[in-house]
C-alpha positions in Angstrom: 30.3 208.9 -24.1 26.6 209.6 -21.7 28.3 208.5 -17.9 27.0 205.3 -15.6 26.3 208.6 -13.1 23.4 210.6 -15.9 21.7 207.6 -16.2 20.9 207.0 -12.5 20.0 210.4 -11.7 18.1 210.9 -14.9 16.2 208.1 -13.5 15.9 209.8 -9.7 15.2 212.9 -11.1 11.7 211.8 -13.5 10.9 209.9 -10.1 11.4 213.0 -8.4 9.1 215.0 -10.9 6.3 212.2 -10.8 6.3 212.5 -6.9 6.1 216.4 -6.8 3.4 216.0 -9.6 1.3 214.0 -7.3 1.7 216.8 -5.1 0.0 219.1 -7.0 -2.3 217.1 -8.6 -4.4 216.6 -5.3 -3.6 220.0 -4.0 -7.2 221.5 -4.8 -8.7 218.8 -3.1 -6.8 218.6 0.1 -6.8 222.3 1.0 -10.7 222.2 1.0 -10.7 221.7 4.4 -8.9 220.6 7.5 -10.6 216.9 7.6 -8.9 216.7 3.6 -5.8 217.9 4.5 -5.1 215.6 7.7 -7.3 212.8 7.0 -8.1 212.2 2.8 -11.8 212.5 4.1 -12.1 209.2 5.1 -12.2 207.9 2.0 -8.9 206.3 1.3 -9.1 202.4 0.0 -7.8 199.3 1.1 -4.9 198.9 -0.7 -3.9 202.6 -0.7 -4.3 202.5 3.3 -2.3 199.2 3.6 0.9 200.1 1.2 1.1 203.6 2.4 0.8 202.6 6.1 3.9 200.0 5.7 5.9 202.7 3.3 5.4 205.3 5.9 6.5 202.9 8.5 9.4 201.3 7.6 11.0 204.3 6.0 14.8 204.0 5.0 15.9 201.9 7.9 14.4 199.3 5.6 16.9 199.4 2.8 19.7 200.9 5.1 19.7 200.6 8.6 18.7 196.9 8.7 20.9 195.8 5.8 23.7 197.3 7.6 22.8 196.0 11.1 23.0 192.4 9.5 26.1 193.0 7.3 27.7 194.4 10.3 26.7 191.7 13.2 25.1 189.2 11.1 21.7 187.7 11.4 20.8 187.6 15.2 20.0 191.8 15.9 18.3 192.3 12.4 16.5 189.1 12.4 14.8 188.8 16.3 13.9 192.5 15.4 12.7 191.8 11.9 10.6 188.8 13.7 9.0 191.1 16.5 7.7 193.8 13.9 5.8 191.3 11.5 4.3 189.9 14.3 3.6 193.5 15.8 2.3 194.7 12.4 -0.5 191.7 12.2 -1.3 192.2 15.7 -2.0 195.9 15.6 -4.1 195.4 12.1 -5.9 192.6 13.8 -6.4 194.2 17.3 -6.4 197.4 16.5 -7.5 198.9 13.1 -11.1 197.9 13.3 -12.2 199.1 16.3 -10.3 202.7 16.2 -11.8 203.5 12.8 -15.3 202.2 14.5 -14.5 204.2 17.9 -13.1 207.6 16.1 -16.6 208.2 14.2 -18.4 207.9 17.5 -15.9 209.8 19.1 -16.4 212.9 17.4 -15.5 212.1 14.2 -11.8 212.6 15.6 -9.2 212.7 12.3 -5.8 213.0 14.2 -4.1 210.3 17.0 -4.1 213.1 19.9 -7.9 213.9 18.7 -9.0 210.3 19.8 -7.6 210.5 22.8 -9.1 213.5 23.9 -13.0 212.7 22.7 -12.9 209.3 24.0 -12.2 210.2 27.3 -14.7 213.5 27.1 -12.0 215.5 27.7 -13.1 219.4 27.3 -9.6 221.2 28.5 -7.9 219.5 25.9 -5.3 218.5 28.3 -4.5 214.9 26.7 -4.6 216.0 23.1 -1.8 218.7 24.1 0.4 216.6 25.6 -0.1 214.1 23.3 0.4 216.5 20.6 3.4 217.7 22.4 4.8 213.9 21.9 4.2 213.5 18.8 6.2 217.1 18.0 9.5 215.7 19.9 9.9 212.5 18.5 8.6 213.2 14.8 11.3 215.8 14.7 13.7 213.1 15.8 12.2 210.7 13.1 12.3 213.3 10.4 16.2 214.0 10.7 16.6 210.1 10.3 14.8 210.3 7.1 16.9 213.1 6.1 20.3 211.1 7.1 19.3 208.1 4.9 18.5 211.2 1.7 22.0 212.4 2.3 24.1 209.2 2.7 22.0 208.0 -0.8 23.6 211.3 -2.7 26.5 211.0 -1.3 27.2 207.2 -1.9 26.1 207.2 -5.4 27.7 210.6 -6.6 30.3 211.7 -4.3 28.7 214.6 -4.1 28.9 216.3 -0.4 26.4 215.2 2.2 24.8 218.1 4.0 24.2 219.9 0.6 22.2 216.6 -1.0 20.6 216.1 2.6 19.2 219.5 2.8 17.8 219.4 -1.4 16.1 215.7 -0.8 14.6 217.0 2.2 13.4 219.9 0.6 11.6 218.1 -2.2 9.9 216.0 0.6 9.0 219.3 2.6 7.8 220.8 -1.0 4.9 218.3 -1.7 4.0 217.2 1.8 3.1 221.5 2.5 1.5 221.4 -1.5 -0.6 218.1 -1.0 -1.5 217.4 2.2 -2.9 214.0 3.5 -4.0 212.8 -0.3 -0.6 213.6 -1.9 1.3 211.6 1.2 -1.0 208.4 0.6 -0.7 208.4 -2.8 2.9 208.6 -3.3 3.3 206.3 -0.1 1.4 203.4 -2.4 3.6 204.3 -5.2 6.8 204.5 -2.8 5.9 201.1 -1.4 5.4 199.3 -4.5 9.2 200.9 -5.8 10.2 199.7 -2.5 9.4 196.1 -2.5 10.4 196.1 -6.4 13.6 197.3 -5.0 14.2 194.7 -2.1 13.2 191.6 -4.8 15.5 192.6 -7.3 18.4 193.9 -5.1 18.4 190.5 -3.0 17.9 187.9 -5.9 20.9 189.9 -7.3 23.4 189.8 -4.7 22.5 185.8 -3.9 23.1 185.4 -7.9 26.6 187.2 -7.4 27.6 185.4 -4.6 27.1 181.7 -6.7 23.7 180.7 -4.8 22.4 180.4 -1.7 24.4 177.6 -0.5 27.9 179.4 -1.5 27.0 182.2 0.8 25.4 180.5 3.6 29.4 178.4 3.5 31.0 181.6 3.6 29.0 183.2 6.6 29.0 180.1 8.1 33.0 180.6 8.4 32.3 183.8 10.7 31.7 182.9 14.3 28.4 183.2 15.2 27.3 185.3 12.1 23.7 183.0 10.8 23.5 181.9 15.0 20.4 183.6 16.1 21.5 182.6 19.4 25.0 184.6 19.1 25.7 188.2 17.8 29.3 188.3 15.7 31.6 190.3 17.2 33.9 192.5 15.0 37.6 193.2 16.0 38.2 197.4 15.9 41.1 199.1 15.5 42.1 202.7 17.8 39.5 204.4 15.2 36.4 202.0 15.5 36.7 200.7 12.4 36.6 196.8 11.5 39.9 195.1 11.7 41.3 193.5 7.9 44.2 191.3 7.9 45.2 189.0 4.9 42.2 190.6 2.8 39.8 188.9 5.6 37.7 191.1 8.1 38.4 189.7 11.5 35.9 188.6 14.0 36.5 187.8 17.3 34.6 185.2 19.8 30.9 185.8 19.2 28.6 186.9 22.1 25.7 185.4 23.7 22.4 186.4 22.8 19.9 185.5 25.7 16.6 185.0 26.1 16.1 188.5 27.4 17.8 189.6 24.1 15.8 187.9 22.3 12.6 189.3 23.6 13.9 192.8 23.7 14.2 192.8 19.8 11.1 191.1 19.6 9.6 194.3 21.8 10.3 196.3 18.3 6.9 194.9 18.0 4.5 196.2 20.8 5.6 199.9 19.3 3.2 199.8 16.5 0.0 200.1 18.6 1.6 203.7 19.1 3.1 205.0 15.8 0.8 207.9 15.0 1.6 207.1 11.1 0.0 204.0 11.2 -2.4 204.5 13.3 -4.0 207.7 10.7 -4.0 205.1 8.0 -6.8 203.7 10.0 -8.7 206.5 11.2 -8.7 207.2 7.2 -9.6 204.1 6.0 -13.4 204.7 3.9 -15.2 201.9 5.7 -14.0 199.6 8.5 -15.0 196.3 6.8 -11.9 196.7 4.8 -10.3 196.6 7.5 -9.2 192.7 6.8 -8.3 193.6 3.4 -5.7 195.5 4.2 -4.3 193.3 7.0 -3.6 190.6 4.3 -1.8 193.3 1.8 -0.2 194.6 4.7 1.2 191.9 6.7 2.5 190.0 3.9 4.2 193.4 2.4 5.8 193.5 5.6 6.9 189.8 6.1 8.5 189.7 2.2 10.1 193.1 2.7 12.0 192.5 5.8 13.0 189.1 4.8 14.9 190.8 1.5 16.2 193.3 3.9 17.8 191.3 6.5 18.9 188.7 3.6 20.3 191.6 1.9 22.7 192.7 4.7 23.5 188.6 5.1 24.4 188.1 1.4 26.2 191.9 1.1 28.4 190.5 3.9 29.7 187.3 1.4 29.8 189.8 -1.9 31.9 192.2 -0.3 33.4 191.2 2.9 35.6 194.2 3.8 34.1 196.7 2.2 32.4 198.5 5.4 34.3 199.0 8.6 31.4 200.5 10.3 27.8 200.3 11.4 26.9 203.3 10.1 29.2 203.0 6.7 27.4 199.4 6.3 24.1 201.0 6.2 25.5 201.8 2.6 25.4 198.2 1.3 22.0 198.2 -0.5 23.2 201.3 -2.4 26.7 199.8 -3.2 25.0 196.2 -4.3 22.9 198.0 -7.2 25.1 200.2 -8.5 27.6 196.8 -8.9 24.7 194.6 -10.1 22.5 196.4 -12.0 22.5 198.6 -15.5 22.5 202.6 -14.9 19.0 203.2 -15.9 17.8 200.5 -13.8 20.2 201.4 -11.0 18.4 204.5 -10.6 15.2 203.5 -10.3 16.0 200.7 -7.7 17.9 203.5 -5.5 14.9 205.6 -5.7 13.2 202.9 -3.4 16.0 204.2 -0.7 14.5 207.8 -1.4 11.1 206.4 -2.0 11.1 205.2 1.8 12.4 208.2 3.7 10.0 210.8 1.6 6.9 208.3 2.2 8.0 208.1 6.3 9.3 211.9 6.0 6.0 212.6 4.7 3.6 211.3 7.0 5.6 212.2 10.0 5.6 215.9 8.9 2.0 215.9 7.6 1.4 213.9 11.1 3.1 216.3 13.4 1.5 219.2 11.7 -2.2 218.1 12.2 -1.3 217.8 16.0 0.0 221.2 16.3 -2.9 222.7 14.2 -5.6 220.6 15.0 -5.0 220.0 18.7 -2.7 222.4 20.6 -4.1 225.6 18.4 -7.6 225.0 17.4 -8.3 222.8 21.0 -6.2 224.8 23.4 -5.6 228.5 21.8 -8.0 229.5 19.1 -11.0 227.2 19.8 -13.5 229.4 16.9 -10.1 229.1 14.5 -11.2 228.3 10.9 -10.0 225.6 9.0 -7.9 228.1 6.9 -5.9 229.6 10.0 -5.4 226.1 11.3 -3.6 225.4 8.1 -1.5 228.0 8.1 -0.3 227.4 11.3 0.0 223.6 10.3 1.9 224.9 7.4 4.6 227.0 9.7 4.9 223.4 11.9 6.0 221.5 8.6 8.8 224.5 8.5 9.7 224.1 12.1 9.8 220.4 11.7 11.8 220.6 8.3 14.4 222.8 9.9 14.6 220.8 13.2 15.2 217.3 10.9 17.7 219.1 9.1 19.9 220.0 12.2 19.1 216.4 13.7 20.5 214.9 10.1 23.4 217.1 10.2 25.7 214.8 11.9 26.4 212.3 8.5 28.6 209.4 11.1 24.4 209.2 12.7 23.4 205.4 12.3 20.0 204.9 10.8 18.8 202.0 13.0 19.7 203.6 16.2 18.2 207.3 15.5 14.7 205.4 14.5 15.0 203.0 17.6 14.9 206.0 19.9 12.2 207.5 18.5 10.2 204.2 17.9 10.2 203.5 21.6 9.3 206.9 22.7 6.3 206.8 20.5 5.7 203.1 21.4 5.7 203.4 24.5 4.0 206.8 25.0 0.7 205.9 23.3 1.0 202.1 22.5 -0.4 200.9 25.8 -3.4 204.1 26.0 -4.8 202.8 22.4 -4.9 199.4 23.4 -7.0 199.9 27.0 -8.8 202.8 25.2 -10.2 200.0 22.5 -10.3 197.4 25.3 -10.6 198.9 28.8 -14.1 200.5 29.4 -12.8 201.8 33.1 -9.3 203.8 31.4 -10.3 207.1 32.5 -8.6 210.9 31.2 -6.0 210.7 34.8 -4.9 207.1 34.0 -4.8 208.3 29.8 -2.4 211.5 31.4 0.2 209.4 33.9 0.6 206.6 31.0 1.5 209.0 28.2 3.8 211.2 30.4 5.6 207.8 32.3 6.1 206.0 29.0 7.7 208.9 27.1 10.1 209.3 30.7 10.7 206.1 31.3 12.2 205.6 27.9 14.3 208.9 28.0 15.4 207.5 31.3 16.5 204.2 30.5 18.3 205.6 27.3 20.3 207.6 29.0 20.8 206.0 32.6 19.8 202.5 32.9 21.0 201.2 29.6 24.6 202.3 30.2 24.7 199.8 33.0 24.6 196.9 30.6 23.8 193.3 31.4 20.1 192.7 32.0 20.0 196.5 32.4 20.9 196.9 28.7 17.3 195.7 26.5 15.6 198.1 24.4 14.1 200.8 26.3 10.5 200.2 24.8 10.0 197.2 26.9 10.2 198.5 30.3 8.6 201.8 29.0 5.7 200.0 27.4 5.0 198.0 31.1 5.3 201.4 32.9 2.8 203.1 31.0 0.6 200.4 30.8 0.9 199.8 35.0 0.6 203.5 35.4 -2.9 203.5 33.1 -4.7 200.9 35.2 -3.2 201.7 38.8 -3.8 205.7 38.5 -7.4 204.8 36.9 -8.3 202.4 39.3 -7.3 205.0 41.9 -9.7 208.1 40.9 -13.0 208.7 39.7 -14.3 205.9 37.3 -15.1 207.7 34.0 -18.7 209.5 33.2 -21.7 207.6 32.2 -21.7 209.5 28.4 -17.9 208.0 28.2 -19.0 204.5 29.1 -22.2 204.4 27.2 -19.8 205.2 23.8 -17.5 202.2 24.9 -20.3 200.1 25.1 -21.8 201.0 21.8 -19.3 202.0 19.6 -18.2 198.5 17.6 -22.5 198.6 17.3 -22.8 198.1 13.4 -24.6 201.9 12.7 -26.8 199.7 9.9 -28.2 197.8 12.3 -28.6 199.8 15.2 -30.7 202.6 13.6 -30.8 204.9 16.7 -30.6 208.5 15.9 -28.4 211.0 17.5 -31.0 212.9 20.1 -32.2 209.6 21.2 -28.7 209.0 21.5 -28.2 212.3 23.6 -31.2 211.4 26.0 -29.8 208.0 26.7 -26.7 209.6 28.5 -28.3 212.3 30.0 -30.7 210.0 31.2 -27.4 208.3 32.8 -26.0 211.1 33.8 -28.4 211.9 36.1 -29.4 208.6 37.3 -25.8 208.6 38.5 -26.2 212.1 40.5 -29.2 210.6 42.8 
């Protein structure tokens, strides 16, 4: 008799084969140039752009980390985080996408985020792009590790296999198709994986509610847990000496709920600020076929994000009603999605649905790998070390970087007790505070200069590290999410340092004043633009 595990595994193997096939299919086109490999030749349509951006952004924490958080401590943390992310998603598409797509072309046809920052401020020494590339490399290695943790937990929970072995095998699959196919393979697979994630969340959410007896029964049970459904309180599991929740008479034990004040709510809403600095999302804005297609992508992306986040939170809440004593720690609770899928679905369909978790990890880690590789290859190697490097040499360096990130990610993921949510939150804060304020001011404030840009990036990175490790442990008002204070400090540094140092060159100001001009209406050739810039610079020297 064919076992249940066989059908689950078969569905997942077929999925893996399909993803690798896409990588091979796009390998020839992606390897034709660095621009194709890193940005798809700026020819990506609105549907691919929208869903690949959201799939790469959400990663495995949407299907594991977020439901696990809701399962263990109730609605408050997960709900306010989800609301912040939904608002941040919309604002990022509304405020940044179209402007960045336009400005990146005007600023020397930039194809990476570090490249854009460097060309935006005419940084011929590439100091800005080098700093940005190093920040991306540091935090993306942590991000990649969180994705590999997801993969290891998935196979360990499903089949009882060794966590470390399956984590390495899953990571190797991601590495292979990213290495072979480049950006286009990542975008196309992200699109497919975004659809699968959406389907998986919807199926498991509906199934979990139905298994408990409907919405009324679920809500009635959860209201019996102090503070569980209250957005202004946090449920408090009572833990034993091993750090696991106590179960007494078949019921999970909870203490008095913890107050969830306005400062904490603002702290969790601040997750949305991170979007303005997320390279894996911003690179989608750079690669879309036309800035005129941004509006369509914004509608698709925001709709997907709101529904998916709501399903993720509700799966965790319904999971507590369905399996109230199954998981004793938050790290263990991150398997709730997998366990519900196993309990409710036929084997082959379960395999397809849980492939959504692997899909999330694949889409995100592949994006992190390709962006980290492009940052080193394009911005550090060609930008600083060897400015005459050929595309072939750049891609060789990029692929070497992929290997280094892959190995470091495995190192980060080796601790199977890691909380996916906590690992992701750290990297999210680092990237959001380092690049978010700079991206907004680069697009909206003409007085921003390269000195302010450098100060903002370094200050944001430093504050995340300082706040997370030294200030946050003090508790109380200092226990807020490190992204919020670091974002504010970075913003202030950019403004203050820019005002205290010389104004940008006239050529930089000219580009800023005209980057939103419609090329079809402007009809000004490059020679005339260059002449106007040169004349402006000569006048400023008189």
